[in-house]
C-alpha positions in Angstrom: -103.7 69.9 -2.7 -101.3 72.5 -1.2 -101.7 74.0 2.3 -102.4 77.7 2.5 -99.2 79.5 3.9 -99.1 80.3 7.7 -99.2 83.9 8.7 -96.0 85.0 10.5 -98.4 86.7 12.8 -100.4 83.5 13.3 -100.5 82.5 17.1 -99.8 78.9 16.5 -97.6 77.8 19.3 -96.1 74.2 19.2 -97.0 72.2 22.4 -93.8 71.7 24.5 -92.1 68.3 24.0 -91.3 66.7 27.6 -88.0 65.7 28.5 -87.3 61.8 28.8 -88.8 60.6 32.1 -91.9 63.2 31.8 -95.4 62.9 30.7 -95.7 59.8 28.3 -91.9 59.6 28.1 -92.0 58.6 31.9 -93.3 56.0 34.2 -96.9 56.4 33.0 -96.2 56.0 29.2 -96.6 52.8 27.2 -93.9 50.2 28.0 -93.3 49.7 24.2 -92.3 53.3 23.8 -90.4 53.4 27.0 -88.4 50.2 25.6 -87.8 52.1 22.4 -86.7 55.5 24.0 -84.1 53.3 26.2 -83.0 51.5 23.1 -82.3 54.8 21.4 -80.6 56.2 24.4 -78.3 52.9 24.6 -77.7 52.9 20.9 -76.4 56.5 21.0 -74.1 55.6 24.2 -72.7 52.5 22.2 -72.0 54.7 19.2 -70.2 57.3 21.4 -68.2 54.7 23.1 -67.1 52.8 19.8 -66.8 55.9 17.6 -63.0 56.4 17.9 -62.4 52.7 17.3 -64.2 53.1 14.0 -66.8 50.4 14.9 -70.5 51.0 14.7 -73.0 49.2 17.2 -74.2 46.7 14.4 -70.6 45.9 13.5 -70.0 45.2 17.0 -72.8 42.8 17.2 -71.7 41.0 14.1 -68.2 40.5 15.4 -69.7 39.4 18.7 -71.7 36.8 17.0 -69.1 35.6 14.6 -66.8 34.9 17.6 -69.5 33.3 19.7 -71.0 31.2 17.1 -68.4 30.5 14.4 -69.4 29.1 11.0 -72.8 31.1 10.8 -74.5 31.7 7.4 -75.2 35.5 6.6 -79.0 34.6 7.3 -78.2 33.2 10.7 -75.9 36.2 11.3 -78.5 38.6 10.7 -81.1 36.9 12.7 -78.8 36.8 15.9 -77.5 40.3 15.2 -81.1 41.5 14.7 -80.4 43.1 11.4 -81.5 42.6 7.9 -79.5 40.2 5.4 -78.8 43.2 3.4 -77.4 45.2 6.3 -75.4 42.3 7.3 -73.9 42.0 4.0 -72.8 45.6 3.9 -71.3 45.3 7.4 -69.4 42.0 6.4 -68.0 43.7 3.2 -66.9 46.6 5.4 -65.3 44.3 8.2 -63.4 42.4 5.5 -62.2 45.8 3.8 -60.9 46.6 7.4 -59.2 43.3 7.8 -61.3 42.4 10.8 -62.7 39.4 9.0 -62.0 37.1 6.1 -64.1 35.3 3.8 -62.9 31.9 2.7 -64.3 28.9 0.6 -66.2 26.5 2.6 -64.0 23.1 2.6 -66.8 20.9 1.1 -69.4 23.4 -0.4 -67.9 25.2 -3.5 -70.4 28.0 -3.4 -70.5 28.6 0.4 -68.2 31.2 2.0 -67.2 30.9 5.6 -66.7 34.1 7.6 -63.8 34.1 10.2 -62.7 37.0 12.5 -59.1 37.6 11.9 -56.4 38.1 14.8 -56.8 41.9 14.2 -60.6 41.7 14.4 -60.5 39.7 17.7 -58.2 42.3 19.0 -60.6 45.0 18.0 -63.4 43.2 19.5 -61.9 43.1 22.7 -61.2 46.7 22.9 -64.8 47.2 21.9 -66.0 44.8 24.7 -64.1 47.0 27.3 -66.0 50.0 26.0 -69.4 48.2 26.1 -68.7 46.8 29.5 -68.0 50.3 30.7 -71.2 51.6 29.0 -73.4 49.0 30.4 -71.9 49.4 34.0 -72.8 53.1 33.9 -76.5 52.2 32.7 -76.8 49.7 35.7 -75.1 52.1 38.2 -77.0 52.4 41.5 -79.2 49.3 40.4 -79.2 46.4 43.0 -78.0 43.2 41.6 -81.3 41.5 42.2 -83.2 44.2 40.4 -80.8 43.9 37.5 -81.6 40.2 37.3 -85.3 40.8 37.3 -84.8 43.2 34.4 -82.5 40.9 32.4 -85.0 37.9 32.9 -88.0 40.1 31.8 -86.2 41.2 28.8 -85.5 37.6 27.9 -88.8 36.6 28.6 -90.2 39.1 26.0 -87.9 37.8 23.4 -88.6 34.1 24.2 -92.3 34.8 23.9 -92.1 36.5 20.7 -89.8 33.5 19.3 -92.4 31.1 20.3 -95.1 32.7 18.4 -98.8 33.2 19.5 -100.0 31.5 22.3 -103.2 29.1 22.3 -106.1 31.4 21.8 -104.3 34.5 20.7 -104.9 35.5 17.3 -101.8 35.4 14.9 -101.0 38.7 12.9 -102.3 38.7 9.4 
């Protein structure tokens, strides 16, 4: 069914959208929405900080995890990077094409491929980390260290609780 055309003389006015920090986008909004809003703002800052290096935030995450936890499988890399296996597969292919990583045959498992960060990839990651540290420093500017630690512990607690699964008495999702 098609909607009837809207007359150009119609007095349909779109409600004004509040700026971040106002209305439901502010302190009275749902915590989940505020987390998502903050994550989107952070991702945009990361994209801007890494753009001229030719690295995306997901590529940064994959490189970081590969250096921190050598020998990861693609599935483990996806879980740690909070990405889908398909996305990680594309990222790995792009990082390999740019010579930031190499895939080699596993020494004992013929079908398994080991992903290693190259010297060039490690140098690139260090440049990225400088940018990310500066971005995070600007985010935390003016926040007392004790409050930063409260926020960090709270964010970790949320992730740990989700990883642990439903508590006793809670209904598991269908």
